[in-house]
Backbone bond lengths (Angstrom), bond angles and torsions (degrees), N, CA, C in turn:
res aa  C-N    CA-C-N  psi(-1)  N-CA   C-N-CA  omega(-1)  CA-C   N-CA-C  phi
1 M - - - 1.460 - - 1.529 109.54 -
2 K 1.312 116.05 139.99 1.464 121.39 -179.39 1.523 110.79 -72.06
3 N 1.330 114.87 152.12 1.450 117.46 171.70 1.528 108.11 -85.16
4 Y 1.312 116.93 168.62 1.463 121.77 -173.94 1.527 112.11 -59.31
5 D 1.332 117.91 -47.37 1.471 120.82 -177.36 1.527 111.78 -61.31
6 E 1.315 116.18 -40.70 1.468 121.03 179.02 1.537 110.36 -66.38
7 A 1.324 116.85 -43.38 1.467 120.96 178.96 1.526 110.64 -64.78
8 L 1.323 117.37 -38.13 1.466 121.13 178.79 1.528 110.97 -66.57
9 R 1.324 117.38 -43.16 1.477 121.25 176.21 1.525 110.75 -59.93
10 N 1.327 116.72 -44.40 1.464 121.75 178.64 1.532 110.18 -61.48
11 F 1.328 117.86 -42.23 1.464 122.46 178.56 1.528 110.29 -59.89
12 L 1.326 116.99 -46.03 1.468 120.82 -179.92 1.535 111.11 -64.06
13 L 1.323 117.53 -41.23 1.472 120.47 177.45 1.526 111.24 -61.81
14 K 1.334 116.75 -43.27 1.466 121.05 179.02 1.531 110.64 -64.31
15 L 1.347 117.14 -39.46 1.469 120.57 177.19 1.522 110.54 -59.94
16 E 1.330 116.61 -46.23 1.462 120.21 -178.04 1.527 111.62 -67.67
17 E 1.335 117.82 -37.47 1.469 120.76 176.34 1.522 110.80 -61.88
18 R 1.342 115.87 -46.75 1.466 119.50 179.96 1.525 110.86 -64.20
19 E 1.313 117.33 -38.48 1.463 121.95 178.65 1.528 110.76 -60.99
20 K 1.339 117.33 -43.57 1.468 121.20 178.56 1.522 111.06 -63.65
21 E 1.327 117.19 -44.46 1.467 121.23 178.92 1.526 111.11 -63.76
22 H 1.326 116.56 -43.87 1.469 121.46 -179.43 1.528 110.69 -61.96
23 N 1.320 116.46 -45.85 1.464 119.80 179.11 1.529 111.65 -65.30
24 A 1.316 117.48 -40.07 1.466 120.54 179.57 1.527 110.63 -60.10
25 M 1.324 117.24 -36.86 1.463 121.30 -178.56 1.529 113.25 -80.95
26 H 1.343 117.08 -37.89 1.462 120.27 -169.94 1.533 115.60 -114.48
27 F 1.316 117.31 -27.96 1.463 121.46 -175.04 1.527 110.06 -138.48
28 S 1.310 116.93 61.52 1.464 121.83 -170.13 1.532 113.91 -61.49
29 T 1.318 118.53 -19.99 1.469 119.76 -178.97 1.527 112.54 -90.91
30 L 1.324 117.95 -7.92 1.469 121.17 -178.31 1.518 111.84 -95.48
31 E 1.308 115.16 147.24 1.462 121.20 172.79 1.530 108.68 -74.84
32 P 1.315 118.66 138.64 1.462 120.64 176.92 1.535 111.00 -64.74
33 H 1.324 115.78 148.57 1.461 120.69 175.70 1.530 109.69 -67.40
34 K 1.305 115.58 157.65 1.465 123.03 173.83 1.527 107.93 -109.25
35 F 1.315 115.94 153.05 1.452 121.56 -179.76 1.524 109.32 -122.21
36 A 1.329 116.00 141.18 1.458 121.22 178.70 1.525 108.90 -140.81
37 V 1.316 115.52 164.07 1.467 121.60 -178.80 1.519 109.60 -112.84
38 D 1.330 115.71 130.08 1.464 122.46 167.19 1.522 105.18 -103.63
39 H 1.323 116.25 113.76 1.469 120.20 -176.38 1.520 110.32 -79.55
40 G 1.325 114.95 135.74 1.455 121.86 176.92 1.508 110.50 -125.08
41 R 1.320 115.59 -177.84 1.462 120.81 -178.18 1.530 111.29 -71.75
42 K 1.352 117.08 -52.49 1.466 121.35 -178.14 1.525 113.16 -104.36
43 F 1.338 116.30 -26.38 1.459 121.80 -176.41 1.515 110.22 -131.63
44 D 1.326 116.17 147.20 1.459 121.51 167.93 1.519 106.85 -102.40
45 K 1.317 116.08 134.98 1.455 122.38 -179.16 1.516 108.57 -98.13
46 I 1.333 117.00 126.85 1.460 122.26 175.46 1.523 106.72 -95.26
47 V 1.336 116.17 118.33 1.462 122.27 -177.07 1.524 108.77 -108.44
48 K 1.317 115.04 134.83 1.469 122.99 179.37 1.526 107.61 -102.48
49 Y 1.359 116.62 122.10 1.463 122.64 -178.27 1.515 111.03 -113.20
50 G 1.317 114.78 146.28 1.458 121.23 176.26 1.515 108.91 143.51
51 G 1.321 118.35 104.90 1.453 120.94 -176.20 1.517 111.18 69.96
52 G 1.289 117.59 24.18 1.463 124.66 -174.93 1.515 108.23 129.57
53 S 1.284 116.65 -174.88 1.462 119.16 178.60 1.518 109.62 -139.87
54 S 1.326 114.53 151.21 1.459 120.83 177.74 1.525 108.47 -150.98
55 V 1.319 115.46 159.86 1.458 120.20 177.18 1.517 107.70 -82.16
56 Y 1.314 116.46 122.51 1.456 121.71 178.59 1.536 110.29 -84.69
57 A 1.341 116.67 -44.93 1.464 121.02 -176.47 1.522 109.57 -164.69
58 F 1.313 115.08 166.28 1.455 122.48 167.86 1.520 107.29 -116.10
59 I 1.329 116.32 141.63 1.461 122.00 177.26 1.520 108.05 -114.31
60 K 1.318 115.73 124.24 1.465 121.49 178.92 1.527 107.81 -75.34
61 K 1.331 116.66 115.59 1.470 120.59 -175.58 1.526 112.42 -61.77
62 E 1.308 117.14 -34.74 1.459 121.92 -175.89 1.523 112.64 -65.45
63 T 1.357 116.61 -37.04 1.466 120.10 -173.20 1.526 114.78 -122.36
64 G 1.351 117.49 -17.66 1.464 120.80 -174.37 1.520 112.42 85.40
65 G 1.339 117.03 8.36 1.459 121.84 -178.70 1.522 111.98 -67.71
66 I 1.341 115.98 140.98 1.466 122.81 178.74 1.517 107.73 -95.24
67 L 1.346 115.76 124.38 1.462 121.82 -177.05 1.518 110.68 -118.97
68 K 1.329 115.70 146.20 1.460 122.62 177.09 1.535 108.47 -76.79
69 P 1.331 117.65 136.77 1.465 118.86 178.18 1.528 111.65 -75.85
70 A 1.329 115.71 143.77 1.460 121.55 172.50 1.523 108.95 -97.28
71 S 1.324 115.54 -29.67 1.458 121.67 179.97 1.522 107.82 -156.70
72 W 1.322 115.62 -175.80 1.459 120.73 177.43 1.521 111.04 -62.46
73 R 1.312 116.89 -29.43 1.458 121.10 -170.96 1.518 116.19 -101.71
74 A 1.342 118.47 -15.37 1.465 118.21 -171.92 1.529 111.96 -151.18
75 P 1.357 115.77 152.21 1.466 119.49 172.77 1.522 109.77 -75.47
76 E 1.337 115.76 171.29 1.456 119.05 178.38 1.530 109.38 -58.11
77 P 1.328 117.59 147.25 1.469 121.26 -173.43 1.523 115.54 -58.01
78 K 1.335 118.07 -35.54 1.473 119.33 -176.88 1.520 112.49 -79.71
79 Q 1.313 116.96 -11.71 1.464 123.06 177.06 1.535 113.15 49.76
80 R 1.336 116.07 47.38 1.468 120.88 176.91 1.526 108.77 -79.81
81 E 1.310 115.90 119.11 1.462 120.87 -178.34 1.521 110.26 -71.69
82 R 1.349 116.15 133.09 1.466 121.99 179.20 1.525 111.33 -95.98
83 G 1.307 116.01 -21.67 1.458 122.66 -178.35 1.514 107.71 -170.01
84 N 1.327 115.40 -169.12 1.454 119.67 -178.92 1.526 108.88 -150.69
85 I 1.325 116.30 136.05 1.462 120.63 -177.61 1.533 112.23 -69.06
86 F 1.325 117.81 -13.90 1.463 121.30 178.17 1.535 112.45 -87.94
87 N 1.339 117.92 -8.58 1.478 121.02 179.40 1.527 110.78 -64.97
88 D 1.332 115.60 159.68 1.464 120.61 175.20 1.520 110.52 -57.38
89 N 1.337 116.89 -39.36 1.457 122.59 173.83 1.531 107.03 -110.01
90 P 1.338 117.85 92.08 1.462 119.39 -175.69 1.526 113.71 -66.45
91 L 1.336 118.20 -15.68 1.462 120.83 -179.63 1.529 112.55 -85.88
92 E 1.327 117.65 -3.26 1.457 120.69 178.19 1.526 108.90 -58.00
93 G 1.324 116.11 132.65 1.465 120.60 -178.55 1.516 113.06 93.33
94 T 1.343 116.36 2.91 1.468 120.73 178.47 1.527 108.89 -133.12
95 D 1.326 115.48 164.71 1.456 119.88 171.51 1.527 107.56 -139.78
96 A 1.311 117.26 -171.41 1.466 120.79 -175.15 1.527 112.40 -64.22
97 Y 1.324 117.59 -17.92 1.458 120.47 -175.88 1.525 114.07 -103.63
98 G 1.325 118.45 -13.99 1.454 120.41 179.81 1.511 111.37 153.81
99 V 1.318 114.72 -163.22 1.457 122.17 -179.44 1.529 108.24 -79.40
100 N 1.325 116.72 137.15 1.462 121.54 -177.09 1.522 112.12 -67.84
101 Y 1.332 114.51 148.66 1.461 120.97 171.52 1.520 108.26 -75.69
102 L 1.316 117.04 154.42 1.471 120.49 174.98 1.503 109.85 -88.86
């Protein structure tokens, strides 16, 4: 089983790969967004950069659960996990624009 840091790195790589593929198909003249991690105490914030910045997702450090952001500073209050970075497909529960709605 992967450790958290390794799973998080893999998640970020998969996000960037999907971003490149999505742009190649739909927005060939645009540069793909970049993703970075802001580390927190209970959650890591995934930030999407490119022409500005926005919160893409929050990752629950305890479980690896992917949470939809409610704001720049916090995940949605009910903290319903949409996916998990430890899954075989860590991008499950997300799409090119962010975390899926339930």
